[in-house]
TIKOLKOL-749965 format. One line per 5 residues: number of its first residue (from 1); their letters; for each residue x, y, z of C-alpha. Coordinates in nm, 2 decimals. Example, Ala and Ser with C-alpha at 12.3 -4.5 7.8 and 13.67 -1.06 7.14 Angstrom:
% residues 2
1) as) 1.23/-0.45/0.78 ~ 1.37/-0.11/0.71
% end
This chain:
% residues 422
1) xxxxx) -1.73/-2.75/4.02 ~ -1.55/-2.79/4.36 ~ -1.31/-2.61/4.57 ~ -1.03/-2.83/4.44 ~ -1.11/-2.75/4.11
6) xxxxx) -1.09/-2.38/4.16 ~ -0.75/-2.48/4.33 ~ -0.62/-2.66/4.06 ~ -0.74/-2.37/3.82 ~ -0.51/-2.10/4.04
11) xxxxx) -0.23/-2.34/3.98 ~ -0.30/-2.36/3.63 ~ -0.30/-1.96/3.58 ~ 0.04/-1.94/3.84 ~ 0.22/-2.17/3.61
16) xxxxx) 0.13/-2.00/3.26 ~ 0.22/-1.68/3.41 ~ 0.56/-1.85/3.50 ~ 0.58/-1.98/3.16 ~ 0.54/-1.62/2.99
21) xxxxx) 0.84/-1.48/3.17 ~ 0.63/-1.28/3.40 ~ 0.81/-1.13/3.72 ~ 0.79/-1.30/4.08 ~ 0.61/-0.95/4.14
26) xxxxx) 0.36/-0.97/3.91 ~ 0.29/-1.36/3.99 ~ 0.22/-1.28/4.37 ~ -0.04/-1.02/4.29 ~ -0.24/-1.26/4.07
31) xxxxx) -0.21/-1.51/4.33 ~ -0.31/-1.26/4.63 ~ -0.65/-1.20/4.42 ~ -0.69/-1.57/4.32 ~ -0.65/-1.69/4.68
36) xxxxx) -0.97/-1.47/4.76 ~ -1.16/-1.59/4.47 ~ -1.11/-1.92/4.58 ~ -1.23/-1.82/4.96 ~ -1.53/-1.63/4.77
41) xxxxx) -1.64/-1.92/4.57 ~ -1.63/-2.15/4.83 ~ -1.87/-1.89/5.08 ~ -2.13/-1.91/4.74 ~ -2.09/-2.31/4.76
46) xxxxx) -2.21/-2.29/4.41 ~ -2.12/-2.59/4.20 ~ -2.06/-2.40/3.88 ~ -1.84/-2.05/3.84 ~ -2.02/-1.84/3.62
51) xxxxx) -1.97/-1.51/3.46 ~ -2.18/-1.36/3.72 ~ -1.98/-1.52/3.99 ~ -1.66/-1.37/3.88 ~ -1.86/-1.04/3.80
56) xxxxx) -2.01/-1.07/4.19 ~ -1.61/-1.13/4.29 ~ -1.47/-0.85/4.13 ~ -1.77/-0.57/4.28 ~ -1.71/-0.75/4.66
61) xxxxx) -1.34/-0.66/4.58 ~ -1.35/-0.31/4.43 ~ -1.71/-0.21/4.51 ~ -1.71/-0.15/4.12 ~ -2.03/-0.38/3.91
66) xxxxx) -1.96/-0.45/3.58 ~ -2.20/-0.53/3.33 ~ -1.98/-0.75/3.15 ~ -1.66/-0.92/3.29 ~ -1.46/-0.79/2.98
71) xxxxx) -1.59/-0.41/2.91 ~ -1.41/-0.13/2.92 ~ -1.27/0.01/3.18 ~ -1.00/0.29/3.34 ~ -1.00/0.17/3.72
76) xxxxx) -0.66/0.05/3.79 ~ -0.79/-0.13/4.12 ~ -1.09/-0.30/3.88 ~ -0.80/-0.37/3.64 ~ -0.59/-0.53/3.88
81) xxxxx) -0.84/-0.81/4.02 ~ -1.00/-0.86/3.68 ~ -0.74/-0.96/3.49 ~ -0.66/-1.26/3.72 ~ -1.02/-1.38/3.73
86) xxxxx) -1.06/-1.35/3.33 ~ -0.73/-1.59/3.35 ~ -0.91/-1.84/3.58 ~ -1.25/-1.80/3.39 ~ -1.09/-1.93/3.12
91) xxxxx) -0.92/-2.20/3.27 ~ -1.27/-2.34/3.42 ~ -1.42/-2.31/3.09 ~ -1.18/-2.56/2.91 ~ -1.03/-2.24/2.74
96) xxxxx) -0.64/-2.21/2.69 ~ -0.46/-1.97/2.91 ~ -0.37/-1.68/2.64 ~ -0.14/-1.46/2.90 ~ -0.09/-1.18/2.62
101) xxxxx) -0.43/-1.22/2.51 ~ -0.62/-0.84/2.58 ~ -0.87/-0.88/2.84 ~ -1.12/-0.64/2.57 ~ -1.16/-0.82/2.29
106) xxxxx) -1.09/-0.58/1.98 ~ -1.37/-0.46/1.81 ~ -1.39/-0.45/1.45 ~ -1.59/-0.11/1.34 ~ -1.66/-0.21/0.98
111) xxxxx) -1.99/-0.40/0.93 ~ -1.90/-0.78/0.87 ~ -2.03/-0.76/0.46 ~ -1.79/-0.46/0.40 ~ -1.53/-0.64/0.57
116) xxxxx) -1.40/-0.83/0.26 ~ -1.38/-0.48/0.07 ~ -1.21/-0.28/0.35 ~ -0.96/-0.57/0.38 ~ -0.88/-0.51/-0.01
121) xxxxx) -0.83/-0.13/0.03 ~ -0.63/-0.16/0.32 ~ -0.42/-0.43/0.13 ~ -0.36/-0.18/-0.17 ~ -0.27/0.12/0.06
126) xxxxx) 0.00/-0.14/0.17 ~ 0.10/-0.19/-0.15 ~ 0.14/0.18/-0.22 ~ 0.38/0.24/0.07 ~ 0.15/0.35/0.33
131) xxxxx) 0.33/0.39/0.63 ~ 0.14/0.17/0.89 ~ 0.04/0.46/1.10 ~ -0.18/0.58/0.74 ~ -0.30/0.26/0.68
136) xxxxx) -0.49/0.24/1.08 ~ -0.58/0.60/0.99 ~ -0.75/0.49/0.66 ~ -0.88/0.20/0.84 ~ -1.06/0.40/1.07
141) xxxxx) -1.24/0.69/0.83 ~ -1.33/0.40/0.59 ~ -1.47/0.19/0.87 ~ -1.63/0.46/1.00 ~ -1.82/0.52/0.66
146) xxxxx) -1.92/0.21/0.60 ~ -2.11/0.19/0.92 ~ -2.27/0.45/0.79 ~ -2.38/0.32/0.49 ~ -2.51/0.02/0.65
151) xxxxx) -2.73/0.25/0.90 ~ -2.88/0.44/0.61 ~ -2.96/0.07/0.45 ~ -2.68/0.13/0.16 ~ -2.64/-0.21/0.02
156) xxxxx) -2.50/-0.11/-0.32 ~ -2.22/0.08/-0.38 ~ -2.26/0.13/-0.75 ~ -2.55/0.36/-0.65 ~ -2.38/0.58/-0.41
161) xxxxx) -2.45/0.92/-0.42 ~ -2.33/1.27/-0.32 ~ -2.63/1.27/-0.05 ~ -2.47/0.97/0.10 ~ -2.15/1.14/0.13
166) xxxxx) -2.26/1.49/0.25 ~ -2.52/1.34/0.53 ~ -2.18/1.11/0.66 ~ -1.99/1.45/0.73 ~ -2.31/1.62/0.87
171) xxxxx) -2.29/1.29/1.13 ~ -1.91/1.40/1.20 ~ -2.02/1.81/1.27 ~ -1.92/1.76/1.62 ~ -1.57/1.63/1.60
176) xxxxx) -1.26/1.87/1.59 ~ -1.24/2.01/1.23 ~ -0.87/1.89/1.23 ~ -0.99/1.58/1.28 ~ -1.28/1.58/0.99
181) xxxxx) -1.00/1.74/0.73 ~ -0.76/1.42/0.77 ~ -1.12/1.21/0.76 ~ -1.24/1.43/0.41 ~ -0.88/1.32/0.27
186) xxxxx) -0.89/0.95/0.39 ~ -1.29/0.90/0.26 ~ -1.12/1.09/-0.05 ~ -0.90/0.80/-0.12 ~ -1.13/0.52/-0.05
191) xxxxx) -1.40/0.70/-0.31 ~ -1.07/0.72/-0.53 ~ -1.03/0.31/-0.43 ~ -1.39/0.25/-0.51 ~ -1.41/0.38/-0.87
196) xxxxx) -1.04/0.25/-0.96 ~ -1.16/-0.13/-0.87 ~ -1.48/-0.05/-1.01 ~ -1.68/-0.07/-0.72 ~ -1.88/0.27/-0.81
201) xxxxx) -1.93/0.38/-1.17 ~ -1.74/0.73/-1.09 ~ -1.51/0.85/-0.83 ~ -1.66/1.10/-0.57 ~ -1.38/1.20/-0.44
206) xxxxx) -1.37/1.53/-0.61 ~ -1.73/1.59/-0.52 ~ -1.68/1.57/-0.15 ~ -1.82/1.85/0.05 ~ -1.56/2.14/0.10
211) xxxxx) -1.44/2.17/0.45 ~ -1.24/2.46/0.56 ~ -0.98/2.41/0.84 ~ -0.73/2.60/1.00 ~ -0.39/2.45/1.06
216) xxxxx) -0.29/2.64/1.35 ~ -0.65/2.54/1.52 ~ -0.46/2.52/1.87 ~ -0.18/2.66/2.03 ~ 0.10/2.52/2.15
221) xxxxx) 0.19/2.56/2.57 ~ 0.51/2.76/2.53 ~ 0.71/2.62/2.80 ~ 0.97/2.83/3.01 ~ 1.25/2.69/3.12
226) xxxxx) 1.18/2.70/3.48 ~ 0.84/2.50/3.40 ~ 1.06/2.23/3.22 ~ 1.25/2.23/3.52 ~ 1.01/2.16/3.74
231) xxxxx) 0.86/1.85/3.54 ~ 1.20/1.67/3.56 ~ 1.27/1.74/3.88 ~ 0.90/1.54/4.00 ~ 1.00/1.25/3.80
236) xxxxx) 1.06/0.97/4.03 ~ 1.44/0.87/3.88 ~ 1.48/0.59/4.12 ~ 1.22/0.39/3.93 ~ 1.29/0.25/3.59
241) xxxxx) 0.98/0.41/3.41 ~ 1.10/0.71/3.59 ~ 1.42/0.70/3.43 ~ 1.30/0.63/3.10 ~ 1.02/0.92/3.15
246) xxxxx) 1.35/1.12/3.24 ~ 1.54/1.06/2.93 ~ 1.25/1.08/2.67 ~ 1.12/1.41/2.82 ~ 1.48/1.60/2.83
251) xxxxx) 1.60/1.45/2.49 ~ 1.24/1.58/2.36 ~ 1.34/1.94/2.51 ~ 1.69/1.94/2.46 ~ 1.73/1.83/2.10
256) xxxxx) 1.31/1.90/1.97 ~ 1.30/1.50/1.86 ~ 0.94/1.48/1.73 ~ 0.76/1.17/1.93 ~ 0.75/0.95/1.62
261) xxxxx) 1.12/0.92/1.59 ~ 1.15/0.91/1.99 ~ 0.98/0.58/1.96 ~ 1.17/0.45/1.65 ~ 1.53/0.55/1.81
266) xxxxx) 1.74/0.26/1.83 ~ 2.03/0.16/1.98 ~ 2.30/0.16/1.70 ~ 2.15/0.58/1.63 ~ 2.35/0.69/1.91
271) xxxxx) 2.70/0.72/1.85 ~ 2.91/0.75/2.18 ~ 3.19/0.86/2.04 ~ 3.15/1.12/1.81 ~ 2.86/1.20/2.05
276) xxxxx) 2.57/1.20/1.79 ~ 2.24/1.11/1.71 ~ 2.18/1.02/1.37 ~ 1.84/0.87/1.24 ~ 1.60/0.87/0.96
281) xxxxx) 1.29/1.08/1.00 ~ 0.99/0.91/1.06 ~ 0.79/1.14/0.90 ~ 0.98/1.32/0.61 ~ 1.24/1.04/0.53
286) xxxxx) 1.49/1.27/0.55 ~ 1.82/1.19/0.75 ~ 1.88/1.41/1.03 ~ 2.22/1.42/1.25 ~ 2.19/1.59/1.62
291) xxxxx) 2.50/1.65/1.90 ~ 2.45/1.37/2.16 ~ 2.41/1.64/2.45 ~ 2.58/1.58/2.78 ~ 2.28/1.59/3.01
296) xxxxx) 2.04/1.38/2.73 ~ 2.36/1.14/2.72 ~ 2.37/1.03/3.05 ~ 2.00/0.99/3.08 ~ 1.97/0.77/2.82
301) xxxxx) 2.32/0.55/2.99 ~ 2.14/0.56/3.33 ~ 1.80/0.43/3.17 ~ 1.97/0.19/2.95 ~ 2.19/0.08/3.20
306) xxxxx) 1.96/0.05/3.53 ~ 1.62/0.13/3.42 ~ 1.55/-0.06/3.10 ~ 1.39/-0.43/3.09 ~ 1.56/-0.75/2.95
311) xxxxx) 1.41/-0.71/2.59 ~ 1.55/-0.82/2.22 ~ 1.40/-0.48/2.10 ~ 1.66/-0.29/1.97 ~ 1.45/0.05/2.05
316) xxxxx) 1.65/0.26/2.32 ~ 1.29/0.31/2.49 ~ 1.03/0.04/2.53 ~ 0.71/-0.01/2.69 ~ 0.76/-0.15/3.12
321) xxxxx) 0.49/-0.44/3.05 ~ 0.57/-0.79/2.92 ~ 0.67/-0.87/2.63 ~ 0.86/-0.51/2.67 ~ 0.86/-0.44/2.32
326) xxxxx) 0.84/-0.10/2.13 ~ 0.57/0.14/2.12 ~ 0.36/0.13/1.91 ~ 0.19/0.39/1.66 ~ -0.08/0.50/1.89
331) xxxxx) 0.09/0.45/2.24 ~ 0.05/0.68/2.44 ~ 0.39/0.85/2.53 ~ 0.26/1.18/2.49 ~ 0.05/1.14/2.80
336) xxxxx) 0.36/1.08/3.03 ~ 0.48/1.48/3.01 ~ 0.08/1.59/3.10 ~ 0.11/1.36/3.41 ~ 0.44/1.47/3.58
341) xxxxx) 0.29/1.86/3.46 ~ 0.02/1.77/3.66 ~ 0.23/1.65/3.95 ~ 0.50/1.99/3.91 ~ 0.14/2.18/3.94
346) xxxxx) 0.16/2.33/3.58 ~ -0.14/2.46/3.49 ~ -0.22/2.50/3.09 ~ -0.49/2.77/2.91 ~ -0.78/2.61/2.74
351) xxxxx) -0.71/2.48/2.43 ~ -0.35/2.48/2.48 ~ -0.15/2.17/2.36 ~ 0.05/2.03/2.61 ~ 0.21/1.68/2.48
356) xxxxx) 0.55/1.63/2.39 ~ 0.53/1.82/2.08 ~ 0.48/2.11/2.23 ~ 0.82/2.09/2.39 ~ 0.97/2.12/2.07
361) xxxxx) 0.76/2.44/1.96 ~ 0.95/2.52/2.31 ~ 1.29/2.49/2.17 ~ 1.21/2.58/1.87 ~ 1.11/2.95/2.00
366) xxxxx) 1.41/3.00/2.20 ~ 1.66/2.92/1.96 ~ 1.48/3.26/1.76 ~ 1.49/3.41/2.08 ~ 1.85/3.38/2.10
371) xxxxx) 1.89/3.49/1.75 ~ 2.00/3.17/1.61 ~ 1.96/3.20/1.23 ~ 1.66/3.04/1.09 ~ 1.85/2.80/0.88
376) xxxxx) 1.99/2.64/1.19 ~ 1.66/2.59/1.33 ~ 1.53/2.44/1.03 ~ 1.85/2.16/1.08 ~ 1.81/2.10/1.43
381) xxxxx) 1.41/2.05/1.39 ~ 1.46/1.85/1.07 ~ 1.24/2.08/0.85 ~ 1.28/2.01/0.46 ~ 1.28/2.38/0.42
386) xxxxx) 1.35/2.70/0.63 ~ 1.00/2.82/0.49 ~ 0.84/2.55/0.74 ~ 1.00/2.68/1.03 ~ 0.94/3.06/0.97
391) xxxxx) 0.56/3.00/0.87 ~ 0.47/2.82/1.20 ~ 0.71/2.92/1.49 ~ 0.79/3.29/1.40 ~ 0.44/3.36/1.51
396) xxxxx) 0.51/3.23/1.86 ~ 0.82/3.47/1.90 ~ 0.59/3.78/2.06 ~ 0.90/3.98/2.13 ~ 1.01/4.04/1.76
401) xxxxx) 0.66/4.04/1.68 ~ 0.63/4.37/1.92 ~ 0.90/4.54/1.70 ~ 0.71/4.48/1.40 ~ 0.43/4.68/1.51
406) xxxxx) 0.37/5.00/1.40 ~ 0.25/5.28/1.63 ~ -0.11/5.35/1.57 ~ -0.07/5.74/1.58 ~ 0.18/5.72/1.33
411) xxxxx) -0.03/5.55/1.09 ~ -0.29/5.75/1.15 ~ -0.07/6.09/1.07 ~ 0.04/5.95/0.76 ~ -0.34/5.89/0.63
416) xxxxx) -0.44/6.25/0.76 ~ -0.15/6.37/0.54 ~ -0.21/6.15/0.26 ~ -0.59/6.32/0.27 ~ -0.48/6.65/0.27
421) xx) -0.21/6.61/-0.02 ~ -0.51/6.47/-0.20
% end
């Protein structure tokens, strides 16, 4: 394939990018890489642009040699070079240019012969009204379990035994206890499905090995007010993404919104005249109304007016990559906080949870410390019962716990007095 053909392929890629609505800045970045690719291919004098030539070009530009053009990588520089090369490789191979297609093919962890069964199970979960995030978790657990069965040579599910199940969970022993507990629940549901649909003669869900899980295995970082200020100060509010991150972190710190509710927050949920935010909580399905505080309101106005990209999405906060749609359930919104915290030189103790949810905990502890009645704290956090608030957050109010502490000498003195009376 000659240089002219490669040049024509470059033109087709750039035209496809414009048709897909990419910005001129993005198109220019692709064009720079592809111009270098044309020169590289001409210097090689090759007749066909193979995957090996593409990998050699990426290595020449970045110093990183990929084993496969579509393997997973974390380096941003490699991604920036690889993406245009993948597009032109598709054109040169006669494949259609799909701008929105992921470079890394999505892998299905379920063995091929078990996929019809897995798909039936997921359809059943959706019919039962399971949330899509729950369906994704159940898919992961069921696929992992079926992969283990295939590895162990289990062909007939009707002969499934307790030993097979125990062996699977022994294999998961290096995972966190919280992860194993969630997986155990999902596998139990899958086993119940197998029995209900006649795939197994009886349900083995009740015979799963016991698993002791400490609910509060990890402690959240209790943010000080000064730490939150430092994080907000380092965010670049001149950039569109910075305006978004600032508004999201501020809303979480000031209102205690869950990350799931922050993702789902819609423009229609904001009542500017009444200065309220009214939502239906994603986790509980219960309505929640919160005051739209001035600083939060102005941050959202700044983002919506000067940072939010044009999009058909009704969500307040959207992704800043084409097609600028809503955040998914597994989107890394929570990681934004840790990135800004690192820039603010805030360190965390080993094992401390420092995601967006930790800001919610910090708000709860601060309210309790300011003598806010527990029912009010529960209402702000959207808890169905004050018992939830007390069970989880009161344990972090160290000052109040100190007031409950007993003097050791008093305890010993009472004990000795009791012994004398006896």
